[in-house]
ROTIBA-986710 format. One record per residue (C-alpha): residue in three letters; x, y, z. Coordinates in steps of 0.5 Angstrom, whole numbers. Layout:
// residues N
<pt 'ALA', <X, Y, Z>>
...
END
This chain:
// residues 292
<pt 'UNK', <19, 33, 37>>
<pt 'UNK', <11, 31, 37>>
<pt 'UNK', <10, 38, 41>>
<pt 'UNK', <15, 42, 37>>
<pt 'UNK', <13, 40, 30>>
<pt 'UNK', <5, 36, 29>>
<pt 'UNK', <2, 40, 36>>
<pt 'UNK', <-1, 45, 30>>
<pt 'UNK', <-3, 41, 25>>
<pt 'UNK', <-6, 35, 30>>
<pt 'UNK', <-10, 40, 33>>
<pt 'UNK', <-13, 42, 26>>
<pt 'UNK', <-14, 36, 24>>
<pt 'UNK', <-19, 33, 30>>
<pt 'UNK', <-22, 40, 29>>
<pt 'UNK', <-24, 39, 22>>
<pt 'UNK', <-27, 32, 24>>
<pt 'UNK', <-31, 34, 30>>
<pt 'UNK', <-34, 39, 26>>
<pt 'UNK', <-36, 35, 20>>
<pt 'UNK', <-37, 29, 26>>
<pt 'UNK', <-43, 34, 28>>
<pt 'UNK', <-45, 36, 20>>
<pt 'UNK', <-46, 28, 19>>
<pt 'UNK', <-50, 27, 25>>
<pt 'UNK', <-55, 33, 24>>
<pt 'UNK', <-56, 30, 17>>
<pt 'UNK', <-57, 24, 18>>
<pt 'UNK', <-60, 24, 26>>
<pt 'UNK', <-55, 18, 28>>
<pt 'UNK', <-49, 17, 31>>
<pt 'UNK', <-47, 11, 28>>
<pt 'UNK', <-43, 14, 21>>
<pt 'UNK', <-40, 20, 25>>
<pt 'UNK', <-38, 14, 30>>
<pt 'UNK', <-35, 10, 25>>
<pt 'UNK', <-32, 16, 20>>
<pt 'UNK', <-28, 19, 28>>
<pt 'UNK', <-26, 10, 29>>
<pt 'UNK', <-23, 11, 22>>
<pt 'UNK', <-19, 17, 22>>
<pt 'UNK', <-16, 16, 29>>
<pt 'UNK', <-16, 9, 31>>
<pt 'UNK', <-9, 9, 26>>
<pt 'UNK', <-6, 16, 31>>
<pt 'UNK', <-8, 11, 37>>
<pt 'UNK', <-5, 6, 35>>
<pt 'UNK', <2, 9, 33>>
<pt 'UNK', <1, 13, 40>>
<pt 'UNK', <2, 6, 44>>
<pt 'UNK', <7, 3, 40>>
<pt 'UNK', <11, 9, 41>>
<pt 'UNK', <10, 8, 48>>
<pt 'UNK', <12, 1, 48>>
<pt 'UNK', <18, 1, 43>>
<pt 'UNK', <20, 7, 49>>
<pt 'UNK', <19, 3, 54>>
<pt 'UNK', <22, -4, 51>>
<pt 'UNK', <30, -5, 52>>
<pt 'UNK', <34, -3, 46>>
<pt 'UNK', <34, -6, 39>>
<pt 'UNK', <28, -9, 41>>
<pt 'UNK', <25, -5, 35>>
<pt 'UNK', <30, -7, 31>>
<pt 'UNK', <29, -15, 32>>
<pt 'UNK', <21, -15, 32>>
<pt 'UNK', <22, -11, 25>>
<pt 'UNK', <28, -16, 24>>
<pt 'UNK', <23, -22, 25>>
<pt 'UNK', <17, -19, 21>>
<pt 'UNK', <21, -18, 15>>
<pt 'UNK', <24, -25, 15>>
<pt 'UNK', <17, -28, 17>>
<pt 'UNK', <14, -24, 12>>
<pt 'UNK', <18, -26, 6>>
<pt 'UNK', <19, -34, 7>>
<pt 'UNK', <11, -33, 7>>
<pt 'UNK', <11, -29, 1>>
<pt 'UNK', <16, -34, -3>>
<pt 'UNK', <10, -38, -3>>
<pt 'UNK', <7, -34, -8>>
<pt 'UNK', <13, -37, -13>>
<pt 'UNK', <10, -44, -12>>
<pt 'UNK', <4, -43, -12>>
<pt 'UNK', <5, -39, -19>>
<pt 'UNK', <9, -45, -22>>
<pt 'UNK', <4, -50, -20>>
<pt 'UNK', <5, -54, -13>>
<pt 'UNK', <-2, -56, -11>>
<pt 'UNK', <-2, -55, -3>>
<pt 'UNK', <-9, -54, 0>>
<pt 'UNK', <-5, -48, 5>>
<pt 'UNK', <-4, -44, -2>>
<pt 'UNK', <-9, -39, -6>>
<pt 'UNK', <-15, -35, -4>>
<pt 'UNK', <-21, -37, 0>>
<pt 'UNK', <-27, -39, -4>>
<pt 'UNK', <-27, -38, -12>>
<pt 'UNK', <-21, -34, -12>>
<pt 'UNK', <-20, -27, -17>>
<pt 'UNK', <-18, -27, -24>>
<pt 'UNK', <-15, -19, -27>>
<pt 'UNK', <-17, -17, -34>>
<pt 'UNK', <-11, -13, -36>>
<pt 'UNK', <-14, -7, -40>>
<pt 'UNK', <-7, -5, -43>>
<pt 'UNK', <-5, -12, -46>>
<pt 'UNK', <-12, -16, -45>>
<pt 'UNK', <-8, -21, -41>>
<pt 'UNK', <-12, -26, -37>>
<pt 'UNK', <-8, -26, -30>>
<pt 'UNK', <-9, -30, -23>>
<pt 'UNK', <-8, -26, -17>>
<pt 'UNK', <-4, -31, -13>>
<pt 'UNK', <-3, -31, -6>>
<pt 'UNK', <1, -37, -3>>
<pt 'UNK', <0, -37, 4>>
<pt 'UNK', <-3, -31, 5>>
<pt 'UNK', <-10, -34, 2>>
<pt 'UNK', <-11, -26, -1>>
<pt 'UNK', <-8, -23, -6>>
<pt 'UNK', <-10, -16, -3>>
<pt 'UNK', <-7, -18, 4>>
<pt 'UNK', <-1, -21, 0>>
<pt 'UNK', <0, -15, -4>>
<pt 'UNK', <0, -10, 3>>
<pt 'UNK', <5, -14, 7>>
<pt 'UNK', <10, -15, 0>>
<pt 'UNK', <10, -7, 2>>
<pt 'UNK', <11, -8, 9>>
<pt 'UNK', <17, -12, 8>>
<pt 'UNK', <20, -7, 3>>
<pt 'UNK', <18, -1, 8>>
<pt 'UNK', <21, -4, 14>>
<pt 'UNK', <27, -7, 10>>
<pt 'UNK', <28, 1, 9>>
<pt 'UNK', <28, 3, 17>>
<pt 'UNK', <32, -2, 19>>
<pt 'UNK', <37, 0, 13>>
<pt 'UNK', <37, 7, 16>>
<pt 'UNK', <40, 5, 22>>
<pt 'UNK', <45, 1, 18>>
<pt 'UNK', <53, 3, 16>>
<pt 'UNK', <52, 1, 8>>
<pt 'UNK', <58, -1, 4>>
<pt 'UNK', <57, -1, -3>>
<pt 'UNK', <56, -9, -3>>
<pt 'UNK', <52, -9, 3>>
<pt 'UNK', <47, -4, -2>>
<pt 'UNK', <47, -8, -8>>
<pt 'UNK', <45, -14, -3>>
<pt 'UNK', <39, -10, 0>>
<pt 'UNK', <37, -8, -8>>
<pt 'UNK', <37, -15, -10>>
<pt 'UNK', <33, -17, -4>>
<pt 'UNK', <28, -11, -5>>
<pt 'UNK', <28, -13, -12>>
<pt 'UNK', <26, -20, -10>>
<pt 'UNK', <20, -18, -6>>
<pt 'UNK', <18, -13, -12>>
<pt 'UNK', <18, -19, -17>>
<pt 'UNK', <14, -23, -13>>
<pt 'UNK', <9, -18, -11>>
<pt 'UNK', <7, -17, -18>>
<pt 'UNK', <4, -24, -18>>
<pt 'UNK', <-1, -21, -13>>
<pt 'UNK', <-3, -17, -19>>
<pt 'UNK', <-4, -11, -14>>
<pt 'UNK', <-1, -6, -17>>
<pt 'UNK', <-2, -2, -11>>
<pt 'UNK', <3, -5, -7>>
<pt 'UNK', <9, 0, -11>>
<pt 'UNK', <5, 6, -11>>
<pt 'UNK', <6, 4, -3>>
<pt 'UNK', <13, 3, -3>>
<pt 'UNK', <15, 9, -7>>
<pt 'UNK', <10, 14, -3>>
<pt 'UNK', <13, 11, 4>>
<pt 'UNK', <20, 11, 2>>
<pt 'UNK', <20, 18, 0>>
<pt 'UNK', <16, 20, 6>>
<pt 'UNK', <21, 17, 10>>
<pt 'UNK', <26, 20, 7>>
<pt 'UNK', <24, 27, 7>>
<pt 'UNK', <21, 26, 15>>
<pt 'UNK', <28, 25, 17>>
<pt 'UNK', <32, 29, 12>>
<pt 'UNK', <27, 35, 16>>
<pt 'UNK', <29, 32, 23>>
<pt 'UNK', <36, 33, 21>>
<pt 'UNK', <37, 26, 20>>
<pt 'UNK', <36, 23, 13>>
<pt 'UNK', <42, 24, 9>>
<pt 'UNK', <44, 17, 9>>
<pt 'UNK', <38, 14, 7>>
<pt 'UNK', <37, 20, 2>>
<pt 'UNK', <43, 18, -1>>
<pt 'UNK', <41, 10, 0>>
<pt 'UNK', <34, 11, -3>>
<pt 'UNK', <37, 15, -9>>
<pt 'UNK', <43, 9, -10>>
<pt 'UNK', <37, 4, -9>>
<pt 'UNK', <32, 7, -14>>
<pt 'UNK', <38, 8, -19>>
<pt 'UNK', <40, 1, -19>>
<pt 'UNK', <32, -1, -19>>
<pt 'UNK', <31, 3, -25>>
<pt 'UNK', <37, 0, -28>>
<pt 'UNK', <35, -7, -27>>
<pt 'UNK', <27, -5, -29>>
<pt 'UNK', <29, -3, -35>>
<pt 'UNK', <35, -8, -37>>
<pt 'UNK', <34, -14, -33>>
<pt 'UNK', <26, -15, -33>>
<pt 'UNK', <23, -17, -39>>
<pt 'UNK', <17, -13, -40>>
<pt 'UNK', <15, -16, -48>>
<pt 'UNK', <10, -21, -47>>
<pt 'UNK', <12, -27, -51>>
<pt 'UNK', <8, -28, -58>>
<pt 'UNK', <3, -34, -57>>
<pt 'UNK', <-4, -35, -59>>
<pt 'UNK', <-10, -32, -58>>
<pt 'UNK', <-13, -37, -53>>
<pt 'UNK', <-6, -38, -49>>
<pt 'UNK', <-5, -31, -49>>
<pt 'UNK', <-12, -30, -44>>
<pt 'UNK', <-11, -36, -41>>
<pt 'UNK', <-4, -37, -39>>
<pt 'UNK', <0, -33, -34>>
<pt 'UNK', <6, -31, -36>>
<pt 'UNK', <10, -27, -32>>
<pt 'UNK', <12, -22, -37>>
<pt 'UNK', <4, -20, -36>>
<pt 'UNK', <5, -18, -29>>
<pt 'UNK', <11, -14, -30>>
<pt 'UNK', <7, -10, -36>>
<pt 'UNK', <1, -9, -32>>
<pt 'UNK', <6, -7, -25>>
<pt 'UNK', <9, -2, -30>>
<pt 'UNK', <3, 2, -32>>
<pt 'UNK', <1, 3, -25>>
<pt 'UNK', <5, 10, -25>>
<pt 'UNK', <2, 12, -31>>
<pt 'UNK', <-5, 11, -29>>
<pt 'UNK', <-4, 15, -22>>
<pt 'UNK', <-6, 22, -25>>
<pt 'UNK', <-12, 19, -28>>
<pt 'UNK', <-14, 15, -21>>
<pt 'UNK', <-12, 23, -18>>
<pt 'UNK', <-18, 25, -23>>
<pt 'UNK', <-23, 20, -22>>
<pt 'UNK', <-22, 18, -14>>
<pt 'UNK', <-20, 25, -12>>
<pt 'UNK', <-22, 31, -15>>
<pt 'UNK', <-28, 28, -19>>
<pt 'UNK', <-32, 25, -12>>
<pt 'UNK', <-31, 32, -9>>
<pt 'UNK', <-35, 36, -14>>
<pt 'UNK', <-40, 30, -14>>
<pt 'UNK', <-41, 32, -6>>
<pt 'UNK', <-41, 38, -7>>
<pt 'UNK', <-46, 38, -12>>
<pt 'UNK', <-50, 34, -7>>
<pt 'UNK', <-49, 37, -1>>
<pt 'UNK', <-46, 44, -1>>
<pt 'UNK', <-39, 46, 1>>
<pt 'UNK', <-39, 42, 7>>
<pt 'UNK', <-41, 36, 4>>
<pt 'UNK', <-45, 30, 7>>
<pt 'UNK', <-40, 30, 13>>
<pt 'UNK', <-35, 25, 17>>
<pt 'UNK', <-36, 17, 16>>
<pt 'UNK', <-41, 18, 10>>
<pt 'UNK', <-37, 14, 5>>
<pt 'UNK', <-35, 9, 10>>
<pt 'UNK', <-36, 1, 9>>
<pt 'UNK', <-43, -1, 13>>
<pt 'UNK', <-46, 7, 14>>
<pt 'UNK', <-51, 5, 9>>
<pt 'UNK', <-54, 1, 13>>
<pt 'UNK', <-55, 6, 18>>
<pt 'UNK', <-59, 11, 13>>
<pt 'UNK', <-53, 13, 9>>
<pt 'UNK', <-54, 14, 2>>
<pt 'UNK', <-48, 16, 0>>
<pt 'UNK', <-41, 13, -2>>
<pt 'UNK', <-37, 18, -5>>
<pt 'UNK', <-31, 16, -8>>
<pt 'UNK', <-33, 9, -7>>
<pt 'UNK', <-39, 10, -12>>
<pt 'UNK', <-33, 11, -18>>
END
């Protein structure tokens, strides 16, 4: 499958990386920035290859068992966000350090970024997305009935509901992007008809649930309370706005930095690794999208 479908795109990808690595080395006279860039782009490919080799050499259903264990364990850990939200005062709950306060630009609400036992709201949000994504993989290998589909939808909505408490809206975008990409690839490889139908059904039920079952209007409270109380409706309202903000994010973090890099460094840009974290300690003064 790799040779048939991905050999040419991957060769082009590596070629561009090597060209930009040379570009960065000649510009900054240091091997560190392009090395960091190469590690950033190629490590996921290496990890994928290692995991694939482990999977094909493992007993049948071992990968399913691993994904099932992760979904179960991470779901239990994710439930601690609700404990923290309801005021349970355990030392194992909450951010390490002072924590993060989120000011919603639409409602003006002052919200805490809950993290539960993950100890970081960012990490908790990533795991919320991971639970749903791995759960989708497991469902693609199961024989589905209407009852099972409804239970699966309820579980996904519960995970999304907990993920909202992190205040990190990106987790919802990750879920949508993964399910869409995974379904498309399975259809491309001739295996995705069942998942496509399932994804459509789950999406339809989820849309109905979000519009008719989940409260979206914040309670009418005083100004002081509005800016201090962590009302769940505020988290829902904030998360709902993530797709509305995507075009602006693409413009600000995807298109504008390209014009900026072209104006500053020319058509070939600053080179590989010039926008990576840490390269500023090795003579790199450009950060690209990281500046915006």
